[in-house]
ChimeraX commands (.cxc) that place a marker at each C-alpha (Angstrom):
marker #1 position -16.64,-3.26,14.72 radius 0.5
marker #1 position -17.06,0.32,13.63 radius 0.5
marker #1 position -14.69,2.14,11.27 radius 0.5
marker #1 position -17.00,5.05,10.51 radius 0.5
marker #1 position -15.26,8.39,11.05 radius 0.5
marker #1 position -11.83,6.89,11.70 radius 0.5
marker #1 position -8.58,7.62,9.85 radius 0.5
marker #1 position -6.02,5.20,8.44 radius 0.5
marker #1 position -2.49,6.52,8.99 radius 0.5
marker #1 position -0.45,3.42,9.84 radius 0.5
marker #1 position -0.99,-0.25,8.97 radius 0.5
marker #1 position -1.76,-1.22,12.56 radius 0.5
marker #1 position -4.53,1.37,13.00 radius 0.5
marker #1 position -7.06,-1.38,12.31 radius 0.5
marker #1 position -7.25,-4.67,14.17 radius 0.5
marker #1 position -6.91,-7.99,12.29 radius 0.5
marker #1 position -10.68,-8.44,12.69 radius 0.5
marker #1 position -11.34,-5.01,11.18 radius 0.5
marker #1 position -8.97,-5.82,8.32 radius 0.5
marker #1 position -10.86,-9.06,7.70 radius 0.5
marker #1 position -14.10,-7.08,7.60 radius 0.5
marker #1 position -12.62,-4.84,4.90 radius 0.5
marker #1 position -11.34,-7.83,2.94 radius 0.5
marker #1 position -14.76,-9.50,3.14 radius 0.5
marker #1 position -16.41,-6.35,1.83 radius 0.5
marker #1 position -13.80,-6.01,-0.94 radius 0.5
marker #1 position -14.51,-9.62,-1.93 radius 0.5
marker #1 position -18.22,-8.88,-2.15 radius 0.5
marker #1 position -17.51,-5.84,-4.32 radius 0.5
marker #1 position -15.32,-7.93,-6.63 radius 0.5
marker #1 position -18.15,-10.45,-7.03 radius 0.5
marker #1 position -20.93,-7.89,-7.61 radius 0.5
marker #1 position -19.48,-4.44,-8.38 radius 0.5
marker #1 position -22.72,-3.10,-9.85 radius 0.5
marker #1 position -24.46,-3.53,-6.49 radius 0.5
marker #1 position -22.25,-0.76,-5.06 radius 0.5
marker #1 position -22.64,1.80,-7.84 radius 0.5
marker #1 position -24.61,4.22,-5.62 radius 0.5
marker #1 position -23.03,3.50,-2.24 radius 0.5
marker #1 position -21.33,6.91,-2.03 radius 0.5
marker #1 position -23.77,8.99,-4.03 radius 0.5
marker #1 position -23.64,12.56,-2.73 radius 0.5
marker #1 position -20.24,12.03,-1.05 radius 0.5
marker #1 position -17.02,13.86,-1.96 radius 0.5
marker #1 position -13.43,12.61,-1.73 radius 0.5
marker #1 position -10.48,15.02,-1.69 radius 0.5
marker #1 position -7.19,13.72,-3.10 radius 0.5
marker #1 position -4.17,15.74,-1.94 radius 0.5
marker #1 position -1.09,14.46,-3.73 radius 0.5
marker #1 position 2.10,16.36,-2.95 radius 0.5
marker #1 position 4.07,13.62,-4.74 radius 0.5
marker #1 position 3.67,11.98,-8.17 radius 0.5
marker #1 position 1.40,8.94,-8.29 radius 0.5
marker #1 position -0.39,6.85,-10.87 radius 0.5
marker #1 position -1.84,3.71,-9.27 radius 0.5
marker #1 position -2.62,5.08,-5.82 radius 0.5
marker #1 position -4.27,8.29,-7.03 radius 0.5
marker #1 position -6.10,6.65,-9.93 radius 0.5
marker #1 position -7.29,3.74,-7.80 radius 0.5
marker #1 position -8.69,6.07,-5.14 radius 0.5
marker #1 position -10.39,8.23,-7.74 radius 0.5
marker #1 position -11.70,5.21,-9.64 radius 0.5
marker #1 position -12.90,3.69,-6.37 radius 0.5
marker #1 position -14.90,6.78,-5.43 radius 0.5
marker #1 position -16.35,7.22,-8.91 radius 0.5
marker #1 position -17.36,3.54,-9.09 radius 0.5
marker #1 position -19.14,4.01,-5.76 radius 0.5
marker #1 position -21.14,6.88,-7.24 radius 0.5
marker #1 position -19.26,9.63,-5.39 radius 0.5
marker #1 position -17.27,12.57,-6.68 radius 0.5
marker #1 position -13.68,13.80,-6.32 radius 0.5
marker #1 position -11.77,17.05,-5.95 radius 0.5
marker #1 position -8.09,17.62,-5.34 radius 0.5
marker #1 position -4.66,18.20,-6.84 radius 0.5
marker #1 position -1.99,15.92,-8.27 radius 0.5
marker #1 position 0.96,18.24,-7.60 radius 0.5
marker #1 position 1.44,20.95,-4.97 radius 0.5
marker #1 position 2.29,23.56,-7.59 radius 0.5
marker #1 position -1.36,23.61,-8.65 radius 0.5
marker #1 position -2.59,24.49,-5.15 radius 0.5
marker #1 position -2.05,27.13,-2.48 radius 0.5
marker #1 position 0.79,24.97,-1.16 radius 0.5
marker #1 position 2.92,26.81,-3.74 radius 0.5
marker #1 position 2.11,30.00,-1.81 radius 0.5
marker #1 position 3.41,28.54,1.43 radius 0.5
marker #1 position 0.18,27.23,2.95 radius 0.5
marker #1 position 0.71,24.69,5.74 radius 0.5
marker #1 position -0.67,21.14,5.68 radius 0.5
marker #1 position -2.86,21.99,8.68 radius 0.5
marker #1 position -4.46,24.95,6.92 radius 0.5
marker #1 position -4.86,23.05,3.64 radius 0.5
marker #1 position -6.62,20.10,5.26 radius 0.5
marker #1 position -8.86,22.32,7.40 radius 0.5
marker #1 position -9.93,24.18,4.27 radius 0.5
marker #1 position -10.55,20.95,2.38 radius 0.5
marker #1 position -12.74,19.72,5.26 radius 0.5
marker #1 position -15.12,22.56,4.44 radius 0.5
marker #1 position -15.87,20.88,1.11 radius 0.5
marker #1 position -15.17,17.13,1.34 radius 0.5
marker #1 position -16.35,14.14,3.39 radius 0.5
marker #1 position -12.94,12.47,3.59 radius 0.5
marker #1 position -9.42,13.08,2.29 radius 0.5
marker #1 position -6.50,11.08,0.94 radius 0.5
marker #1 position -3.03,12.58,1.32 radius 0.5
marker #1 position 0.37,11.65,-0.10 radius 0.5
marker #1 position 3.38,13.67,1.02 radius 0.5
marker #1 position 7.17,13.29,0.82 radius 0.5
marker #1 position 7.65,14.11,4.50 radius 0.5
marker #1 position 7.18,11.45,7.19 radius 0.5
marker #1 position 4.38,12.24,9.62 radius 0.5
marker #1 position 2.47,14.54,7.28 radius 0.5
marker #1 position -0.65,12.38,7.29 radius 0.5
marker #1 position -0.63,12.36,11.09 radius 0.5
marker #1 position -0.52,16.17,11.13 radius 0.5
marker #1 position -3.43,16.29,8.68 radius 0.5
marker #1 position -5.58,13.86,10.67 radius 0.5
marker #1 position -5.03,15.75,13.93 radius 0.5
marker #1 position -6.41,18.95,12.47 radius 0.5
marker #1 position -9.77,17.71,11.16 radius 0.5
marker #1 position -12.79,15.66,12.18 radius 0.5
marker #1 position -13.27,13.95,8.81 radius 0.5
marker #1 position -11.46,10.68,8.02 radius 0.5
marker #1 position -7.96,11.03,6.56 radius 0.5
marker #1 position -6.23,8.25,4.63 radius 0.5
marker #1 position -2.46,8.12,4.37 radius 0.5
marker #1 position -1.51,7.38,0.75 radius 0.5
marker #1 position 2.22,7.40,1.56 radius 0.5
marker #1 position 4.32,9.69,3.76 radius 0.5
marker #1 position 7.95,9.74,2.68 radius 0.5
marker #1 position 9.76,6.50,3.45 radius 0.5
marker #1 position 7.49,5.82,6.43 radius 0.5
marker #1 position 4.16,4.10,5.69 radius 0.5
marker #1 position 1.74,3.27,2.89 radius 0.5
marker #1 position -1.14,1.47,4.63 radius 0.5
marker #1 position -3.56,1.22,1.71 radius 0.5
marker #1 position -0.87,-0.49,-0.35 radius 0.5
marker #1 position -0.59,-2.92,2.54 radius 0.5
marker #1 position -4.35,-3.55,2.37 radius 0.5
marker #1 position -3.89,-4.20,-1.35 radius 0.5
marker #1 position -1.02,-6.62,-0.74 radius 0.5
marker #1 position -2.86,-8.51,1.97 radius 0.5
marker #1 position -6.09,-8.78,-0.02 radius 0.5
marker #1 position -4.19,-10.16,-3.02 radius 0.5
marker #1 position -2.55,-12.85,-0.88 radius 0.5
marker #1 position -5.81,-13.65,0.92 radius 0.5
marker #1 position -7.66,-14.14,-2.36 radius 0.5
marker #1 position -5.00,-16.56,-3.60 radius 0.5
marker #1 position -3.76,-18.28,-0.43 radius 0.5
marker #1 position -6.84,-18.01,1.77 radius 0.5
marker #1 position -4.89,-16.45,4.65 radius 0.5
marker #1 position -1.49,-15.34,5.89 radius 0.5
marker #1 position -0.39,-17.79,8.56 radius 0.5
marker #1 position 2.76,-19.91,8.07 radius 0.5
marker #1 position 3.82,-18.12,4.87 radius 0.5
marker #1 position 7.44,-17.41,3.95 radius 0.5
marker #1 position 7.51,-13.92,2.46 radius 0.5
marker #1 position 10.57,-12.55,0.69 radius 0.5
marker #1 position 11.22,-8.83,0.23 radius 0.5
marker #1 position 13.72,-7.92,-2.46 radius 0.5
marker #1 position 15.23,-4.59,-3.52 radius 0.5
marker #1 position 15.14,-1.26,-1.71 radius 0.5
marker #1 position 14.17,-2.21,1.83 radius 0.5
marker #1 position 15.57,0.97,3.39 radius 0.5
marker #1 position 13.41,3.60,1.71 radius 0.5
marker #1 position 10.54,1.36,0.60 radius 0.5
marker #1 position 7.54,2.50,2.65 radius 0.5
marker #1 position 5.42,-0.28,1.16 radius 0.5
marker #1 position 7.88,-2.80,2.61 radius 0.5
marker #1 position 7.84,-1.19,6.07 radius 0.5
marker #1 position 4.04,-1.16,6.18 radius 0.5
marker #1 position 3.66,-4.69,4.87 radius 0.5
marker #1 position 6.13,-6.15,7.38 radius 0.5
marker #1 position 4.38,-4.39,10.27 radius 0.5
marker #1 position 1.05,-5.86,9.18 radius 0.5
marker #1 position 2.51,-9.37,8.89 radius 0.5
marker #1 position 3.78,-9.22,12.48 radius 0.5
marker #1 position 0.27,-10.06,13.66 radius 0.5
marker #1 position -0.03,-13.39,11.87 radius 0.5
marker #1 position 1.25,-16.69,13.24 radius 0.5
marker #1 position 4.12,-18.59,11.67 radius 0.5
marker #1 position 5.11,-15.95,9.12 radius 0.5
marker #1 position 8.79,-16.01,8.18 radius 0.5
marker #1 position 10.41,-12.99,6.53 radius 0.5
marker #1 position 13.35,-13.16,4.11 radius 0.5
marker #1 position 15.02,-9.79,3.45 radius 0.5
marker #1 position 17.11,-9.56,0.28 radius 0.5
marker #1 position 18.96,-6.34,-0.45 radius 0.5
marker #1 position 22.36,-4.72,-0.87 radius 0.5
marker #1 position 23.92,-3.84,2.49 radius 0.5
marker #1 position 23.26,-0.14,1.80 radius 0.5
marker #1 position 19.52,-0.74,1.37 radius 0.5
marker #1 position 18.75,-3.01,4.35 radius 0.5
marker #1 position 15.57,-2.41,6.34 radius 0.5
marker #1 position 15.75,0.41,8.90 radius 0.5
marker #1 position 16.61,-0.52,12.47 radius 0.5
marker #1 position 13.10,0.29,13.74 radius 0.5
marker #1 position 11.60,-2.30,11.37 radius 0.5
marker #1 position 14.15,-4.86,12.47 radius 0.5
marker #1 position 13.39,-4.03,16.11 radius 0.5
marker #1 position 9.67,-4.57,15.48 radius 0.5
marker #1 position 10.34,-8.05,14.12 radius 0.5
marker #1 position 12.60,-8.95,17.03 radius 0.5
marker #1 position 10.05,-7.64,19.55 radius 0.5
marker #1 position 7.27,-9.66,17.93 radius 0.5
marker #1 position 9.38,-12.81,17.90 radius 0.5
marker #1 position 9.12,-13.06,14.11 radius 0.5
marker #1 position 11.63,-15.29,12.35 radius 0.5
marker #1 position 13.57,-13.36,9.72 radius 0.5
marker #1 position 16.72,-13.71,7.65 radius 0.5
marker #1 position 18.77,-11.02,5.92 radius 0.5
marker #1 position 20.80,-11.92,2.85 radius 0.5
marker #1 position 22.22,-10.47,-0.36 radius 0.5
marker #1 position 21.62,-13.67,-2.36 radius 0.5
marker #1 position 18.17,-14.01,-3.93 radius 0.5
marker #1 position 18.95,-17.33,-5.62 radius 0.5
marker #1 position 19.65,-19.26,-2.43 radius 0.5
marker #1 position 16.34,-18.31,-0.80 radius 0.5
marker #1 position 14.05,-18.41,-3.85 radius 0.5
marker #1 position 12.99,-22.12,-3.56 radius 0.5
marker #1 position 11.53,-21.59,-0.07 radius 0.5
marker #1 position 9.38,-18.54,-0.81 radius 0.5
marker #1 position 5.58,-18.50,-0.90 radius 0.5
marker #1 position 5.47,-14.79,-1.75 radius 0.5
marker #1 position 8.15,-12.60,-3.35 radius 0.5
marker #1 position 7.62,-8.86,-2.89 radius 0.5
marker #1 position 9.85,-6.93,-5.29 radius 0.5
marker #1 position 10.52,-3.20,-5.02 radius 0.5
marker #1 position 12.33,-0.72,-7.20 radius 0.5
marker #1 position 15.34,1.24,-6.08 radius 0.5
marker #1 position 13.74,4.67,-5.68 radius 0.5
marker #1 position 15.72,7.40,-7.36 radius 0.5
marker #1 position 13.75,10.11,-5.56 radius 0.5
marker #1 position 14.93,8.89,-2.14 radius 0.5
marker #1 position 18.64,9.25,-2.94 radius 0.5
marker #1 position 20.68,12.37,-2.28 radius 0.5
marker #1 position 23.60,10.99,-4.28 radius 0.5
marker #1 position 23.04,10.13,-7.96 radius 0.5
marker #1 position 26.15,7.95,-8.02 radius 0.5
marker #1 position 24.77,5.74,-5.24 radius 0.5
marker #1 position 21.50,5.34,-7.11 radius 0.5
marker #1 position 23.21,4.33,-10.36 radius 0.5
marker #1 position 25.43,1.85,-8.50 radius 0.5
marker #1 position 22.52,0.14,-6.73 radius 0.5
marker #1 position 19.57,0.42,-9.11 radius 0.5
marker #1 position 20.18,-2.89,-10.91 radius 0.5
marker #1 position 21.14,-4.92,-7.86 radius 0.5
marker #1 position 18.38,-7.49,-8.40 radius 0.5
marker #1 position 16.52,-8.13,-11.61 radius 0.5
marker #1 position 13.91,-10.90,-11.42 radius 0.5
marker #1 position 13.75,-12.86,-14.67 radius 0.5
marker #1 position 12.63,-16.36,-15.66 radius 0.5
marker #1 position 16.04,-17.81,-14.86 radius 0.5
marker #1 position 15.86,-16.53,-11.29 radius 0.5
marker #1 position 12.44,-18.06,-10.64 radius 0.5
marker #1 position 13.20,-21.35,-12.39 radius 0.5
marker #1 position 13.59,-23.16,-9.07 radius 0.5
marker #1 position 10.81,-21.29,-7.28 radius 0.5
marker #1 position 7.60,-22.94,-6.13 radius 0.5
marker #1 position 4.83,-23.31,-8.71 radius 0.5
marker #1 position 2.52,-21.59,-6.20 radius 0.5
marker #1 position 4.87,-18.61,-5.69 radius 0.5
marker #1 position 3.17,-15.19,-5.83 radius 0.5
marker #1 position 5.32,-12.41,-7.26 radius 0.5
marker #1 position 4.07,-9.04,-6.04 radius 0.5
marker #1 position 5.26,-5.50,-6.75 radius 0.5
marker #1 position 3.67,-2.24,-5.57 radius 0.5
marker #1 position 4.61,-0.63,-8.91 radius 0.5
marker #1 position 5.81,1.39,-10.74 radius 0.5
marker #1 position 8.30,-1.05,-12.16 radius 0.5
marker #1 position 11.53,0.18,-13.73 radius 0.5
marker #1 position 13.59,-2.88,-14.65 radius 0.5
marker #1 position 13.65,-4.94,-11.46 radius 0.5
marker #1 position 11.21,-7.48,-12.94 radius 0.5
marker #1 position 11.86,-8.47,-16.53 radius 0.5
marker #1 position 8.79,-8.16,-18.81 radius 0.5
marker #1 position 9.26,-11.83,-19.71 radius 0.5
marker #1 position 7.93,-12.68,-16.24 radius 0.5
marker #1 position 4.60,-10.96,-16.91 radius 0.5
marker #1 position 3.15,-13.98,-18.70 radius 0.5
marker #1 position 4.19,-16.38,-15.94 radius 0.5
marker #1 position 1.20,-17.50,-13.81 radius 0.5
marker #1 position 3.19,-16.58,-10.71 radius 0.5
marker #1 position 3.15,-12.88,-11.66 radius 0.5
marker #1 position 0.40,-11.15,-9.66 radius 0.5
marker #1 position 1.42,-7.49,-9.73 radius 0.5
marker #1 position -1.17,-6.27,-12.21 radius 0.5
marker #1 position -3.93,-8.24,-10.45 radius 0.5
marker #1 position -2.56,-6.65,-7.30 radius 0.5
marker #1 position -3.01,-3.17,-8.81 radius 0.5
marker #1 position -6.65,-3.94,-9.67 radius 0.5
marker #1 position -7.28,-5.31,-6.19 radius 0.5
marker #1 position -6.09,-1.96,-4.88 radius 0.5
marker #1 position -9.17,-0.29,-6.32 radius 0.5
marker #1 position -11.53,-2.82,-4.76 radius 0.5
marker #1 position -10.01,-2.65,-1.28 radius 0.5
marker #1 position -10.04,1.16,-1.44 radius 0.5
marker #1 position -13.73,1.01,-2.36 radius 0.5
marker #1 position -14.29,-1.05,0.77 radius 0.5
marker #1 position -12.19,1.34,2.86 radius 0.5
marker #1 position -14.04,4.43,1.64 radius 0.5
marker #1 position -17.39,2.82,2.39 radius 0.5
marker #1 position -16.26,1.75,5.87 radius 0.5
marker #1 position -14.84,5.15,6.85 radius 0.5
marker #1 position -17.94,6.94,5.58 radius 0.5
marker #1 position -20.18,4.35,7.21 radius 0.5
marker #1 position -22.34,3.67,4.15 radius 0.5
marker #1 position -23.98,0.52,2.86 radius 0.5
marker #1 position -24.22,-0.59,-0.76 radius 0.5
marker #1 position -27.65,1.06,-0.88 radius 0.5
marker #1 position -25.99,4.38,-0.06 radius 0.5
marker #1 position -27.44,4.49,3.43 radius 0.5
marker #1 position -25.50,5.34,6.57 radius 0.5
marker #1 position -24.66,2.44,8.88 radius 0.5
marker #1 position -26.44,2.68,12.20 radius 0.5
marker link #1:1,2 radius 0.2
marker link #1:2,3 radius 0.2
marker link #1:3,4 radius 0.2
marker link #1:4,5 radius 0.2
marker link #1:5,6 radius 0.2
marker link #1:6,7 radius 0.2
marker link #1:7,8 radius 0.2
marker link #1:8,9 radius 0.2
marker link #1:9,10 radius 0.2
marker link #1:10,11 radius 0.2
marker link #1:11,12 radius 0.2
marker link #1:12,13 radius 0.2
marker link #1:13,14 radius 0.2
marker link #1:14,15 radius 0.2
marker link #1:15,16 radius 0.2
marker link #1:16,17 radius 0.2
marker link #1:17,18 radius 0.2
marker link #1:18,19 radius 0.2
marker link #1:19,20 radius 0.2
marker link #1:20,21 radius 0.2
marker link #1:21,22 radius 0.2
marker link #1:22,23 radius 0.2
marker link #1:23,24 radius 0.2
marker link #1:24,25 radius 0.2
marker link #1:25,26 radius 0.2
marker link #1:26,27 radius 0.2
marker link #1:27,28 radius 0.2
marker link #1:28,29 radius 0.2
marker link #1:29,30 radius 0.2
marker link #1:30,31 radius 0.2
marker link #1:31,32 radius 0.2
marker link #1:32,33 radius 0.2
marker link #1:33,34 radius 0.2
marker link #1:34,35 radius 0.2
marker link #1:35,36 radius 0.2
marker link #1:36,37 radius 0.2
marker link #1:37,38 radius 0.2
marker link #1:38,39 radius 0.2
marker link #1:39,40 radius 0.2
marker link #1:40,41 radius 0.2
marker link #1:41,42 radius 0.2
marker link #1:42,43 radius 0.2
marker link #1:43,44 radius 0.2
marker link #1:44,45 radius 0.2
marker link #1:45,46 radius 0.2
marker link #1:46,47 radius 0.2
marker link #1:47,48 radius 0.2
marker link #1:48,49 radius 0.2
marker link #1:49,50 radius 0.2
marker link #1:50,51 radius 0.2
marker link #1:51,52 radius 0.2
marker link #1:52,53 radius 0.2
marker link #1:53,54 radius 0.2
marker link #1:54,55 radius 0.2
marker link #1:55,56 radius 0.2
marker link #1:56,57 radius 0.2
marker link #1:57,58 radius 0.2
marker link #1:58,59 radius 0.2
marker link #1:59,60 radius 0.2
marker link #1:60,61 radius 0.2
marker link #1:61,62 radius 0.2
marker link #1:62,63 radius 0.2
marker link #1:63,64 radius 0.2
marker link #1:64,65 radius 0.2
marker link #1:65,66 radius 0.2
marker link #1:66,67 radius 0.2
marker link #1:67,68 radius 0.2
marker link #1:68,69 radius 0.2
marker link #1:69,70 radius 0.2
marker link #1:70,71 radius 0.2
marker link #1:71,72 radius 0.2
marker link #1:72,73 radius 0.2
marker link #1:73,74 radius 0.2
marker link #1:74,75 radius 0.2
marker link #1:75,76 radius 0.2
marker link #1:76,77 radius 0.2
marker link #1:77,78 radius 0.2
marker link #1:78,79 radius 0.2
marker link #1:79,80 radius 0.2
marker link #1:80,81 radius 0.2
marker link #1:81,82 radius 0.2
marker link #1:82,83 radius 0.2
marker link #1:83,84 radius 0.2
marker link #1:84,85 radius 0.2
marker link #1:85,86 radius 0.2
marker link #1:86,87 radius 0.2
marker link #1:87,88 radius 0.2
marker link #1:88,89 radius 0.2
marker link #1:89,90 radius 0.2
marker link #1:90,91 radius 0.2
marker link #1:91,92 radius 0.2
marker link #1:92,93 radius 0.2
marker link #1:93,94 radius 0.2
marker link #1:94,95 radius 0.2
marker link #1:95,96 radius 0.2
marker link #1:96,97 radius 0.2
marker link #1:97,98 radius 0.2
marker link #1:98,99 radius 0.2
marker link #1:99,100 radius 0.2
marker link #1:100,101 radius 0.2
marker link #1:101,102 radius 0.2
marker link #1:102,103 radius 0.2
marker link #1:103,104 radius 0.2
marker link #1:104,105 radius 0.2
marker link #1:105,106 radius 0.2
marker link #1:106,107 radius 0.2
marker link #1:107,108 radius 0.2
marker link #1:108,109 radius 0.2
marker link #1:109,110 radius 0.2
marker link #1:110,111 radius 0.2
marker link #1:111,112 radius 0.2
marker link #1:112,113 radius 0.2
marker link #1:113,114 radius 0.2
marker link #1:114,115 radius 0.2
marker link #1:115,116 radius 0.2
marker link #1:116,117 radius 0.2
marker link #1:117,118 radius 0.2
marker link #1:118,119 radius 0.2
marker link #1:119,120 radius 0.2
marker link #1:120,121 radius 0.2
marker link #1:121,122 radius 0.2
marker link #1:122,123 radius 0.2
marker link #1:123,124 radius 0.2
marker link #1:124,125 radius 0.2
marker link #1:125,126 radius 0.2
marker link #1:126,127 radius 0.2
marker link #1:127,128 radius 0.2
marker link #1:128,129 radius 0.2
marker link #1:129,130 radius 0.2
marker link #1:130,131 radius 0.2
marker link #1:131,132 radius 0.2
marker link #1:132,133 radius 0.2
marker link #1:133,134 radius 0.2
marker link #1:134,135 radius 0.2
marker link #1:135,136 radius 0.2
marker link #1:136,137 radius 0.2
marker link #1:137,138 radius 0.2
marker link #1:138,139 radius 0.2
marker link #1:139,140 radius 0.2
marker link #1:140,141 radius 0.2
marker link #1:141,142 radius 0.2
marker link #1:142,143 radius 0.2
marker link #1:143,144 radius 0.2
marker link #1:144,145 radius 0.2
marker link #1:145,146 radius 0.2
marker link #1:146,147 radius 0.2
marker link #1:147,148 radius 0.2
marker link #1:148,149 radius 0.2
marker link #1:149,150 radius 0.2
marker link #1:150,151 radius 0.2
marker link #1:151,152 radius 0.2
marker link #1:152,153 radius 0.2
marker link #1:153,154 radius 0.2
marker link #1:154,155 radius 0.2
marker link #1:155,156 radius 0.2
marker link #1:156,157 radius 0.2
marker link #1:157,158 radius 0.2
marker link #1:158,159 radius 0.2
marker link #1:159,160 radius 0.2
marker link #1:160,161 radius 0.2
marker link #1:161,162 radius 0.2
marker link #1:162,163 radius 0.2
marker link #1:163,164 radius 0.2
marker link #1:164,165 radius 0.2
marker link #1:165,166 radius 0.2
marker link #1:166,167 radius 0.2
marker link #1:167,168 radius 0.2
marker link #1:168,169 radius 0.2
marker link #1:169,170 radius 0.2
marker link #1:170,171 radius 0.2
marker link #1:171,172 radius 0.2
marker link #1:172,173 radius 0.2
marker link #1:173,174 radius 0.2
marker link #1:174,175 radius 0.2
marker link #1:175,176 radius 0.2
marker link #1:176,177 radius 0.2
marker link #1:177,178 radius 0.2
marker link #1:178,179 radius 0.2
marker link #1:179,180 radius 0.2
marker link #1:180,181 radius 0.2
marker link #1:181,182 radius 0.2
marker link #1:182,183 radius 0.2
marker link #1:183,184 radius 0.2
marker link #1:184,185 radius 0.2
marker link #1:185,186 radius 0.2
marker link #1:186,187 radius 0.2
marker link #1:187,188 radius 0.2
marker link #1:188,189 radius 0.2
marker link #1:189,190 radius 0.2
marker link #1:190,191 radius 0.2
marker link #1:191,192 radius 0.2
marker link #1:192,193 radius 0.2
marker link #1:193,194 radius 0.2
marker link #1:194,195 radius 0.2
marker link #1:195,196 radius 0.2
marker link #1:196,197 radius 0.2
marker link #1:197,198 radius 0.2
marker link #1:198,199 radius 0.2
marker link #1:199,200 radius 0.2
marker link #1:200,201 radius 0.2
marker link #1:201,202 radius 0.2
marker link #1:202,203 radius 0.2
marker link #1:203,204 radius 0.2
marker link #1:204,205 radius 0.2
marker link #1:205,206 radius 0.2
marker link #1:206,207 radius 0.2
marker link #1:207,208 radius 0.2
marker link #1:208,209 radius 0.2
marker link #1:209,210 radius 0.2
marker link #1:210,211 radius 0.2
marker link #1:211,212 radius 0.2
marker link #1:212,213 radius 0.2
marker link #1:213,214 radius 0.2
marker link #1:214,215 radius 0.2
marker link #1:215,216 radius 0.2
marker link #1:216,217 radius 0.2
marker link #1:217,218 radius 0.2
marker link #1:218,219 radius 0.2
marker link #1:219,220 radius 0.2
marker link #1:220,221 radius 0.2
marker link #1:221,222 radius 0.2
marker link #1:222,223 radius 0.2
marker link #1:223,224 radius 0.2
marker link #1:224,225 radius 0.2
marker link #1:225,226 radius 0.2
marker link #1:226,227 radius 0.2
marker link #1:227,228 radius 0.2
marker link #1:228,229 radius 0.2
marker link #1:229,230 radius 0.2
marker link #1:230,231 radius 0.2
marker link #1:231,232 radius 0.2
marker link #1:232,233 radius 0.2
marker link #1:233,234 radius 0.2
marker link #1:234,235 radius 0.2
marker link #1:235,236 radius 0.2
marker link #1:236,237 radius 0.2
marker link #1:237,238 radius 0.2
marker link #1:238,239 radius 0.2
marker link #1:239,240 radius 0.2
marker link #1:240,241 radius 0.2
marker link #1:241,242 radius 0.2
marker link #1:242,243 radius 0.2
marker link #1:243,244 radius 0.2
marker link #1:244,245 radius 0.2
marker link #1:245,246 radius 0.2
marker link #1:246,247 radius 0.2
marker link #1:247,248 radius 0.2
marker link #1:248,249 radius 0.2
marker link #1:249,250 radius 0.2
marker link #1:250,251 radius 0.2
marker link #1:251,252 radius 0.2
marker link #1:252,253 radius 0.2
marker link #1:253,254 radius 0.2
marker link #1:254,255 radius 0.2
marker link #1:255,256 radius 0.2
marker link #1:256,257 radius 0.2
marker link #1:257,258 radius 0.2
marker link #1:258,259 radius 0.2
marker link #1:259,260 radius 0.2
marker link #1:260,261 radius 0.2
marker link #1:261,262 radius 0.2
marker link #1:262,263 radius 0.2
marker link #1:263,264 radius 0.2
marker link #1:264,265 radius 0.2
marker link #1:265,266 radius 0.2
marker link #1:266,267 radius 0.2
marker link #1:267,268 radius 0.2
marker link #1:268,269 radius 0.2
marker link #1:269,270 radius 0.2
marker link #1:270,271 radius 0.2
marker link #1:271,272 radius 0.2
marker link #1:272,273 radius 0.2
marker link #1:273,274 radius 0.2
marker link #1:274,275 radius 0.2
marker link #1:275,276 radius 0.2
marker link #1:276,277 radius 0.2
marker link #1:277,278 radius 0.2
marker link #1:278,279 radius 0.2
marker link #1:279,280 radius 0.2
marker link #1:280,281 radius 0.2
marker link #1:281,282 radius 0.2
marker link #1:282,283 radius 0.2
marker link #1:283,284 radius 0.2
marker link #1:284,285 radius 0.2
marker link #1:285,286 radius 0.2
marker link #1:286,287 radius 0.2
marker link #1:287,288 radius 0.2
marker link #1:288,289 radius 0.2
marker link #1:289,290 radius 0.2
marker link #1:290,291 radius 0.2
marker link #1:291,292 radius 0.2
marker link #1:292,293 radius 0.2
marker link #1:293,294 radius 0.2
marker link #1:294,295 radius 0.2
marker link #1:295,296 radius 0.2
marker link #1:296,297 radius 0.2
marker link #1:297,298 radius 0.2
marker link #1:298,299 radius 0.2
marker link #1:299,300 radius 0.2
marker link #1:300,301 radius 0.2
marker link #1:301,302 radius 0.2
marker link #1:302,303 radius 0.2
marker link #1:303,304 radius 0.2
marker link #1:304,305 radius 0.2
marker link #1:305,306 radius 0.2
marker link #1:306,307 radius 0.2
marker link #1:307,308 radius 0.2
marker link #1:308,309 radius 0.2
marker link #1:309,310 radius 0.2
marker link #1:310,311 radius 0.2
marker link #1:311,312 radius 0.2
marker link #1:312,313 radius 0.2
marker link #1:313,314 radius 0.2
view
C-alpha cells in the first residue's frame, strides 16, 4: 500500500487497509515519539486556513514541527493575496513552488478538490464548508480504535448539529465500511443530517435511527459524538439562538449510559457538554484532540513517503 504523493480530500479516499496502516503508524508514534523527531527534516508544510481554527491548524503545525519539518502559511485570508482577489488555483500553484505538501481549510464546499486538481504535491482537506473533514475522521477513528480495539458492531450516537456538521458527515461515511455498526442520530428536526448522508446509509444497508430524544437512546450507546450548533453556518441569527441549546450533555444525562461509553467531540465546545462531565472517565474529547496530532504526524509521513529515519520510502 502506497500513500506517497496522494491527497486526502474525502474520508473514503483511503481504503480500510490504508487507514489501518496509518493507525498502526500513529500508534507507534504515540509509543516512541522521539524516534520520529527527524522524519521530516528538510520538508515544508503549507497551512492555508481561510477559516478560523485552533485544534486543526495547531495539530498540523505541531505534527510537522515534531517530525522535524517546518511550516509556512496563513491563518486568515486577509493576511494573504486572497484579499486581493487571488483564486484558490493560483494560490495553491504558487504555494507548490515553496512547499512539499499543503493543508487547506475553506468555507466553500469543494475548495480542497479544486486545490488538489491544480498541483502535483499532496493536498490535505482540513474542512471545506459543511462538506467533509477527513483528518478529524482519522482522529475520531484512531481514538475509538485505541480504546475499543476496532469499529465493528458498535452503536454510535451523533448528537447536535447534524445538518451543517462536516465532522459528522465524514465520520458517518467512514463508518459505512465497518460491519455491524448502528447509527443513532439525535437532533432537532431543523438540524437533521442532509439527504445525501441518509442516502449513503440506506445504500450501504446500515442500520440507523433518527430521534429528538437523547435520553431514550443513551443506555444503548457505545460512542456518543457531540457537536456544537455552529453559529457561522446560520443565515438567521434567530434560528441559531432558538436551536443552540437543544442538547446539553451533563452528568444527569449520562447517568444511565454504559460505563464503557466514549464521549467524543471534535471541539470547540460552547456549552453542549457541561464542564462537570470533563472529569468523568467516559469523557475522551481532550484525548481525542491529542490523538489528532499523532494521526496527522502519521498522515504527513505517509503522504511524503518518509520513514522515521527521514529517508524516502522505496
